[in-house]
C-alpha positions in Angstrom: 44.8 58.2 25.5 47.7 56.5 24.0 48.6 54.7 27.5 44.8 53.6 28.1 44.3 50.0 27.5 42.0 49.3 24.6 40.0 46.1 24.1 39.0 45.3 20.6 36.2 43.1 19.2 37.0 41.7 15.6 36.4 38.4 13.9 38.6 39.8 11.0 41.8 41.6 12.3 44.8 39.4 13.1 46.9 41.7 15.2 46.6 45.0 16.7 48.9 47.9 18.0 48.3 50.9 20.2 48.1 49.3 23.6 45.4 46.7 22.6 43.9 43.4 23.2 41.9 41.7 20.6 38.8 39.6 21.5 36.9 37.5 18.9 34.0 37.1 21.2 32.8 38.4 24.6 33.9 36.3 27.7 31.2 37.7 30.3 33.3 36.3 33.3 36.5 38.2 32.2 34.4 41.5 31.9 32.7 40.8 35.4 36.2 40.6 37.1 37.4 43.6 35.2 34.5 45.8 36.2 35.3 44.9 39.8 39.0 46.2 39.6 39.7 49.5 40.9 40.3 52.4 38.6 38.3 54.1 35.7 35.0 53.1 34.2 34.9 50.8 31.1 33.6 52.5 28.0 32.2 50.8 24.9 32.5 52.4 21.3 30.9 49.6 19.4 28.3 48.6 17.0 24.9 46.8 17.6 26.0 43.4 18.0 28.8 44.0 20.6 26.2 46.1 22.6 23.9 43.2 22.3 26.4 40.9 23.6 27.2 43.0 26.6 23.5 43.5 27.3 22.6 40.0 27.2 25.0 39.3 30.1 23.9 42.5 32.1 27.4 44.2 31.6 26.1 47.6 31.0 25.6 49.8 34.0 25.0 53.1 31.9 24.0 54.3 28.1 25.5 57.5 27.2 24.0 58.4 24.0 25.1 61.4 22.0 22.7 62.8 19.3 24.1 64.8 16.6 22.0 67.3 14.7 22.7 65.6 11.3 20.4 63.1 9.2 22.2 61.0 7.1 19.2 59.0 5.8 21.0 55.8 6.3 23.3 53.5 8.6 22.8 50.9 10.8 20.5 51.4 14.1 22.5 51.0 17.0 19.6 49.0 18.9 18.7 46.9 15.6 19.8 43.6 17.1 18.2 44.0 20.6 15.7 41.1 20.9 13.6 42.5 23.9 12.5 45.6 25.3 15.1 47.8 26.9 13.7 50.0 29.6 16.0 52.9 30.6 15.8 55.5 33.5 16.7 58.9 32.6 19.8 60.3 34.6 20.9 63.4 33.0 21.6 65.5 29.8 23.9 68.0 28.5 23.7 70.3 25.2 27.0 71.2 23.5 27.6 74.4 21.8 27.7 72.4 18.5 24.1 71.3 19.1 25.1 67.5 20.1 23.0 66.4 22.9 24.4 63.8 25.6 21.8 61.7 27.1 22.4 59.5 30.1 20.4 56.4 31.0 20.6 53.7 33.3 19.0 50.2 32.5 16.2 49.5 34.8 16.5 46.3 36.9 14.4 43.4 35.9 
């Protein structure tokens, strides 16, 4: 994990460490080219605004959502800022011993 390149989106950070590159906004063409390169898949660990930007440019090939059996009663919804219906096709699921459930979906093509 330490050697894996990390791409960080932030409007407040000025510098990074730990093999990271800083982005203040999404450059769709950069990520389209990056997706075409050989190697491992790209993974987004992000909040609603970053997800919305990637979705807007059709850059998400798969959603892996992990449901945790804990109700906090607050927080920011992941899809709060999505401005249109997101149609997904169920691919698979996996239940972990801790009670978490991984659900895998693909966006349906329009």
